[in-house]
C-alpha positions in Angstrom: 8.1 23.6 -69.0 6.5 22.0 -72.0 3.8 19.4 -71.2 5.8 16.7 -73.0 8.6 17.0 -70.4 6.2 17.0 -67.5 4.8 13.7 -68.5 8.2 12.1 -68.7 8.6 11.4 -64.9 5.2 9.8 -64.5 5.5 7.6 -67.5 9.1 6.6 -66.6 7.9 5.5 -63.2 5.1 3.5 -64.7 7.4 1.9 -67.2 9.9 1.0 -64.5 7.2 -0.4 -62.2 5.7 -2.8 -64.7 8.7 -4.8 -65.9 10.9 -4.6 -62.9 8.3 -4.6 -60.0 10.1 -5.1 -56.7 13.5 -4.4 -58.3 12.6 -0.9 -59.4 14.1 2.1 -57.4 12.8 5.6 -57.9 13.9 9.0 -56.4 12.3 12.4 -56.4 15.0 15.0 -55.9 13.2 18.2 -56.5 11.1 19.9 -59.1 7.6 21.3 -59.7 4.3 19.4 -60.0 3.2 15.9 -59.3 4.3 13.9 -62.2 7.4 12.5 -60.5 5.3 11.7 -57.4 2.9 9.7 -59.7 5.8 7.8 -61.1 7.1 7.0 -57.6 3.6 5.9 -56.6 3.5 3.5 -59.5 6.9 2.1 -58.5 5.9 1.7 -54.8 2.5 0.1 -55.7 4.4 -2.5 -57.9 6.6 -3.4 -54.9 9.6 -1.2 -55.7 11.5 1.1 -53.4 11.2 4.9 -53.5 13.1 7.9 -52.1 12.0 11.5 -51.7 14.4 14.3 -51.1 13.8 16.1 -47.8 12.7 19.8 -47.7 15.8 21.1 -46.0 18.1 20.0 -48.8 15.7 20.8 -51.6 15.9 23.9 -53.8 12.4 23.2 -55.1 10.4 21.0 -52.8 7.1 20.7 -54.7 7.6 17.2 -56.3 9.1 15.5 -53.2 6.4 17.0 -51.1 3.8 15.6 -53.5 5.4 12.2 -53.2 5.2 12.4 -49.4 1.5 13.6 -49.5 0.7 10.6 -51.8 2.5 8.3 -49.5 4.7 7.4 -52.4 8.1 7.6 -50.6 9.5 4.6 -48.8 12.1 6.9 -47.2 12.9 10.7 -47.1 16.5 11.6 -47.2 18.8 14.6 -47.6 20.1 14.9 -51.2 23.7 14.0 -50.3 22.6 10.8 -48.5 20.6 9.3 -51.3 23.4 7.7 -53.3 25.1 6.3 -50.2 21.8 4.8 -49.0 21.1 3.1 -52.4 24.7 1.7 -52.4 24.5 0.7 -48.7 21.3 -1.2 -49.2 22.8 -3.3 -52.0 20.4 -2.0 -54.6 23.3 -1.6 -57.1 
């Protein structure tokens, strides 16, 4: 994967965290590396809500695992539960 693509998730999280603070929601639903985890951490540190996909439903667990290790996940859910959780909490 090109370096430019890897940086996107982290910069996206930081960009969402700044202007939206506690209104920001982020989810890590698989992938390699730690860039998405860094983005979730930025959202969480700004008061937003973050979700990591659980290992059982992940094809590639590296990024959600990194988010959990960084304590950047507010909750950990199965992939098929994430959308319902967001809707049920009134985030959208």
